[in-house]
DSSP file (Angstrom, degrees, kcal/mol; ACC not computed):
  #  RESIDUE AA STRUCTURE BP1 BP2  ACC     N-H-->O    O-->H-N    N-H-->O    O-->H-N    TCO  KAPPA ALPHA  PHI   PSI    X-CA   Y-CA   Z-CA
    1    1 A X              0   0    0      0, 0.0     2,-0.2     0, 0.0     0, 0.0   0.000 360.0 360.0 360.0 137.5   14.7  -15.5   -3.5
    2    2 A X     >  -     0   0    0      1,-0.1     4,-2.2     4,-0.0     3,-0.3  -0.487 360.0-115.1 -82.0 155.4   15.5  -18.4   -1.3
    3    3 A X  H  > S+     0   0    0      1,-0.2     4,-3.0     2,-0.2     5,-0.2   0.858 114.8  56.7 -59.2 -38.1   15.4  -18.1    2.4
    4    4 A X  H  > S+     0   0    0      1,-0.2     4,-2.1     2,-0.2    -1,-0.2   0.906 108.6  46.6 -62.3 -40.9   19.1  -18.7    2.7
    5    5 A X  H  > S+     0   0    0     -3,-0.3     4,-2.3     2,-0.2    -2,-0.2   0.908 113.2  49.1 -67.0 -42.1   19.9  -15.8    0.4
    6    6 A X  H  X S+     0   0    0     -4,-2.2     4,-2.4     1,-0.2    -2,-0.2   0.934 111.5  49.6 -60.9 -47.2   17.4  -13.5    2.3
    7    7 A X  H  X S+     0   0    0     -4,-3.0     4,-3.0     1,-0.2    -1,-0.2   0.883 109.5  51.6 -60.2 -39.8   19.0  -14.5    5.6
    8    8 A X  H  X S+     0   0    0     -4,-2.1     4,-2.1     2,-0.2    -1,-0.2   0.923 109.2  49.4 -65.1 -43.6   22.5  -13.8    4.3
    9    9 A X  H  <>S+     0   0    0     -4,-2.3     5,-2.8     2,-0.2    -2,-0.2   0.928 113.9  46.8 -59.9 -44.1   21.5  -10.3    3.1
   10   10 A X  H ><5S+     0   0    0     -4,-2.4     3,-1.8     1,-0.2    -2,-0.2   0.940 112.2  48.9 -62.0 -48.1   19.9   -9.7    6.5
   11   11 A X  H 3<5S+     0   0    0     -4,-3.0    -1,-0.2     1,-0.3    -2,-0.2   0.803 108.4  54.6 -63.3 -29.3   23.0  -11.0    8.4
   12   12 A X  T 3<5S-     0   0    0     -4,-2.1    -1,-0.3    -5,-0.2    -2,-0.2   0.270 117.0-114.9 -87.4  11.6   25.3   -8.9    6.2
   13   13 A X  T < 5 +     0   0    0     -3,-1.8    -3,-0.2     1,-0.2     2,-0.2   0.770  62.2 155.7  60.4  28.9   23.2   -5.8    7.2
   14   14 A X      < -     0   0    0     -5,-2.8     2,-0.7    -6,-0.2    -1,-0.2  -0.496  55.5 -95.7 -80.3 156.8   22.0   -5.2    3.6
   15   15 A X        +     0   0    0      1,-0.2     3,-0.2    -2,-0.2    -1,-0.1  -0.632  46.3 170.8 -73.9 113.9   18.8   -3.3    3.0
   16   16 A X    >   +     0   0    0     -2,-0.7     3,-1.9     1,-0.1     4,-0.3   0.312  45.4 106.4-106.0   6.6   16.1   -6.0    2.7
   17   17 A X  G >  S+     0   0    0      1,-0.3     3,-1.4     2,-0.2    -1,-0.1   0.798  71.9  62.9 -60.7 -29.7   13.1   -3.7    2.6
   18   18 A X  G 3  S+     0   0    0      1,-0.3    -1,-0.3    -3,-0.2    -2,-0.1   0.725 102.0  52.6 -67.0 -19.8   12.6   -4.2   -1.1
   19   19 A X  G <  S+     0   0    0     -3,-1.9     2,-0.4   -13,-0.0    -1,-0.3   0.404  96.6  84.5 -95.7   0.8   11.9   -7.9   -0.4
   20   20 A X    <   -     0   0    0     -3,-1.4     2,-0.7    -4,-0.3     0, 0.0  -0.853  63.1-150.2-110.1 140.3    9.3   -7.3    2.2
   21   21 A X        +     0   0    0     -2,-0.4     3,-0.3     1,-0.1    -3,-0.1  -0.900  25.5 164.3-105.0 102.2    5.5   -6.6    1.8
   22   22 A X    >   +     0   0    0     -2,-0.7     3,-1.2     1,-0.2    -1,-0.1   0.231  41.0 109.6-102.0  13.8    4.6   -4.4    4.8
   23   23 A X  T 3  S+     0   0    0      1,-0.3    -1,-0.2     3,-0.0    -2,-0.0   0.804  91.9  28.9 -62.0 -28.8    1.2   -3.3    3.3
   24   24 A X  T 3  S+     0   0    0     -3,-0.3    -1,-0.3     2,-0.0    -2,-0.1   0.195  92.4 128.0-115.4  15.3   -0.7   -5.4    5.8
   25   25 A X    <   +     0   0    0     -3,-1.2     2,-0.3     2,-0.0    -3,-0.1  -0.403  30.4 172.3 -71.9 148.1    1.8   -5.3    8.7
   26   26 A X        -     0   0    0     -2,-0.1     2,-0.6     5,-0.0    -2,-0.0  -0.982  34.2-116.7-150.7 158.4    0.7   -4.3   12.1
   27   27 A X    >   -     0   0    0     -2,-0.3     3,-1.9     1,-0.0     4,-0.3  -0.878  39.5-116.1 -99.2 119.3    2.1   -4.2   15.6
   28   28 A X  T 3  S+     0   0    0     -2,-0.6    -1,-0.0     1,-0.3     0, 0.0  -0.228  95.9   7.2 -56.2 140.3    0.2   -6.5   18.0
   29   29 A X  T 3  S+     0   0    0      1,-0.1    -1,-0.3     3,-0.0     0, 0.0   0.625 108.4  94.5  62.6  16.3   -1.6   -4.6   20.8
   30   30 A X    <   +     0   0    0     -3,-1.9    -2,-0.2     2,-0.1    -1,-0.1   0.379  48.8 121.7-114.0   0.7   -0.7   -1.3   19.2
   31   31 A X        -     0   0    0     -4,-0.3     2,-0.3     1,-0.1    -5,-0.0  -0.330  63.8-119.2 -62.7 147.9   -3.9   -0.7   17.3
   32   32 A X        -     0   0    0      2,-0.0     2,-0.4     0, 0.0    -1,-0.1  -0.672  29.0-177.3 -91.2 143.4   -5.7    2.5   18.2
   33   33 A X        -     0   0    0     -2,-0.3     2,-0.3     2,-0.0    -2,-0.0  -0.980  24.7-127.9-138.8 127.3   -9.2    2.6   19.6
   34   34 A X        +     0   0    0     -2,-0.4     2,-0.3     2,-0.0    -2,-0.0  -0.561  29.9 178.4 -77.5 133.8  -11.0    5.9   20.4
   35   35 A X        -     0   0    0     -2,-0.3     2,-0.5     2,-0.0    -2,-0.0  -0.962  21.7-135.4-130.6 151.3  -12.4    6.2   23.9
   36   36 A X        -     0   0    0     -2,-0.3     2,-0.4     2,-0.0    -2,-0.0  -0.920  22.1-179.1-108.7 131.8  -14.2    9.2   25.4
   37   37 A X        -     0   0    0     -2,-0.5     2,-0.5     2,-0.0    -2,-0.0  -0.997  19.0-142.3-130.8 132.1  -13.4   10.3   28.9
   38   38 A X        -     0   0    0     -2,-0.4     2,-0.3     0, 0.0    -2,-0.0  -0.839  21.8-173.6 -95.7 126.6  -15.0   13.1   30.8
   39   39 A X        -     0   0    0     -2,-0.5     2,-0.0     2,-0.0    -2,-0.0  -0.881  30.6-104.3-114.9 147.9  -12.7   15.1   33.0
   40   40 A X    >>  -     0   0    0     -2,-0.3     4,-1.8     1,-0.1     3,-0.8  -0.379  37.2-112.1 -63.0 152.1  -13.5   17.9   35.5
   41   41 A X  H 3> S+     0   0    0      1,-0.3     4,-2.3     2,-0.2     5,-0.2   0.856 116.1  58.6 -57.4 -38.8  -12.7   21.3   34.1
   42   42 A X  H 3> S+     0   0    0      1,-0.2     4,-2.0     2,-0.2    -1,-0.3   0.866 105.5  50.8 -62.0 -34.4   -9.9   21.9   36.6
   43   43 A X  H <> S+     0   0    0     -3,-0.8     4,-3.0     2,-0.2    -1,-0.2   0.903 108.4  51.3 -67.7 -41.4   -8.2   18.8   35.3
   44   44 A X  H  X S+     0   0    0     -4,-1.8     4,-2.7     1,-0.2    -2,-0.2   0.911 109.6  50.3 -62.2 -41.9   -8.4   19.9   31.7
   45   45 A X  H  X S+     0   0    0     -4,-2.3     4,-2.2     2,-0.2    -1,-0.2   0.919 113.0  46.0 -62.2 -42.9   -6.9   23.3   32.7
   46   46 A X  H  X S+     0   0    0     -4,-2.0     4,-2.4     2,-0.2    -2,-0.2   0.905 112.9  49.9 -67.0 -41.1   -4.0   21.6   34.4
   47   47 A X  H  X S+     0   0    0     -4,-3.0     4,-2.7     1,-0.2    -2,-0.2   0.920 112.1  47.9 -61.6 -43.8   -3.5   19.2   31.5
   48   48 A X  H  X S+     0   0    0     -4,-2.7     4,-2.5     2,-0.2    -2,-0.2   0.886 110.5  51.9 -64.6 -38.9   -3.5   22.1   29.1
   49   49 A X  H  X S+     0   0    0     -4,-2.2     4,-2.1    -5,-0.2    -2,-0.2   0.932 113.6  43.5 -62.9 -46.1   -1.0   24.0   31.2
   50   50 A X  H  X S+     0   0    0     -4,-2.4     4,-2.2     2,-0.2    -2,-0.2   0.889 112.6  52.9 -67.5 -39.3    1.3   21.1   31.4
   51   51 A X  H  X>S+     0   0    0     -4,-2.7     5,-2.2     1,-0.2     4,-1.5   0.915 110.3  47.6 -62.1 -42.7    0.9   20.4   27.7
   52   52 A X  H  <5S+     0   0    0     -4,-2.5    -1,-0.2     2,-0.2    -2,-0.2   0.908 110.1  52.7 -64.8 -41.2    1.8   23.9   26.8
   53   53 A X  H  <5S+     0   0    0     -4,-2.1    -1,-0.2     1,-0.2    -2,-0.2   0.894 117.1  38.0 -61.2 -40.1    4.8   23.8   29.1
   54   54 A X  H  <5S-     0   0    0     -4,-2.2    -1,-0.2     2,-0.1    -2,-0.2   0.615 108.2-124.1 -86.9 -13.8    6.1   20.7   27.4
   55   55 A X  T  <5S+     0   0    0     -4,-1.5     2,-0.3     1,-0.3    -3,-0.2   0.861  71.5 114.0  72.7  36.1    5.1   21.8   23.9
   56   56 A X  S   <S-     0   0    0     -5,-2.2    -1,-0.3    -6,-0.2    -2,-0.1  -0.893  72.2 -89.9-131.9 162.5    2.9   18.7   23.3
   57   57 A X    >>  -     0   0    0     -2,-0.3     4,-1.3     1,-0.1     3,-0.6  -0.361  35.7-115.5 -70.0 154.2   -0.8   18.0   22.7
   58   58 A X  H 3> S+     0   0    0      1,-0.2     4,-2.1     2,-0.2     3,-0.2   0.889 115.0  59.1 -53.6 -43.2   -3.0   17.3   25.7
   59   59 A X  H 3> S+     0   0    0      1,-0.2     4,-2.5     2,-0.2    -1,-0.2   0.849 100.1  56.3 -60.1 -35.6   -3.7   13.8   24.4
   60   60 A X  H <> S+     0   0    0     -3,-0.6     4,-2.5     2,-0.2    -1,-0.2   0.915 107.0  48.6 -63.9 -42.9    0.1   12.9   24.4
   61   61 A X  H  X S+     0   0    0     -4,-1.3     4,-2.8    -3,-0.2     5,-0.3   0.929 111.2  50.1 -62.7 -44.9    0.3   13.8   28.1
   62   62 A X  H  X S+     0   0    0     -4,-2.1     4,-2.5     1,-0.2     5,-0.3   0.934 111.8  48.0 -60.1 -46.4   -2.7   11.7   29.0
   63   63 A X  H  X S+     0   0    0     -4,-2.5     4,-2.5     1,-0.2    -1,-0.2   0.927 114.0  46.1 -61.3 -45.8   -1.3    8.7   27.0
   64   64 A X  H  X S+     0   0    0     -4,-2.5     4,-2.6     2,-0.2    -2,-0.2   0.934 114.4  46.9 -64.0 -46.6    2.1    8.9   28.6
   65   65 A X  H  X S+     0   0    0     -4,-2.8     4,-2.1     2,-0.2    -1,-0.2   0.898 113.9  47.0 -65.4 -40.7    0.7    9.3   32.1
   66   66 A X  H  X S+     0   0    0     -4,-2.5     4,-2.4    -5,-0.3    -1,-0.2   0.924 112.8  50.2 -66.4 -42.6   -1.8    6.4   31.8
   67   67 A X  H  X S+     0   0    0     -4,-2.5     4,-2.2    -5,-0.3    -2,-0.2   0.914 110.1  50.4 -60.7 -43.3    0.9    4.2   30.3
   68   68 A X  H  X S+     0   0    0     -4,-2.6     4,-2.0     1,-0.2    -1,-0.2   0.923 111.7  47.7 -60.6 -44.4    3.3    5.0   33.1
   69   69 A X  H  X S+     0   0    0     -4,-2.1     4,-1.9     1,-0.2    -1,-0.2   0.889 110.9  50.9 -65.4 -39.5    0.6    4.2   35.7
   70   70 A X  H  X S+     0   0    0     -4,-2.4     4,-1.2     2,-0.2    -1,-0.2   0.875 108.6  51.7 -67.0 -37.2   -0.3    0.9   34.0
   71   71 A X  H  < S+     0   0    0     -4,-2.2     3,-0.2     1,-0.2    -1,-0.2   0.904 110.1  49.5 -64.7 -39.9    3.4   -0.2   33.9
   72   72 A X  H  < S+     0   0    0     -4,-2.0    -2,-0.2     1,-0.2    -1,-0.2   0.887 111.3  49.5 -64.4 -38.2    3.7    0.5   37.6
   73   73 A X  H  <        0   0    0     -4,-1.9    -1,-0.2     1,-0.2    -2,-0.2   0.715 360.0 360.0 -75.5 -20.2    0.5   -1.5   38.3
   74   74 A X     <        0   0    0     -4,-1.2    -1,-0.2    -3,-0.2    -2,-0.2   0.493 360.0 360.0 -74.0 360.0    1.7   -4.5   36.3
């Protein structure tokens, strides 16, 4: 398929997913890296309490709160 034809399909809101190879696609700066952090027990209890209240895992709260703080600091 020529680029002009691909562009036209895209511009016409046609489904172009069949023409894309996303097997090696990645989102820059979104790769995951595991880190270990030690928290005092009282923090873990508070995190678990909040996680239960919101119905989400503890890790989700930590990620959201750290992301919010980093955005404020930027």
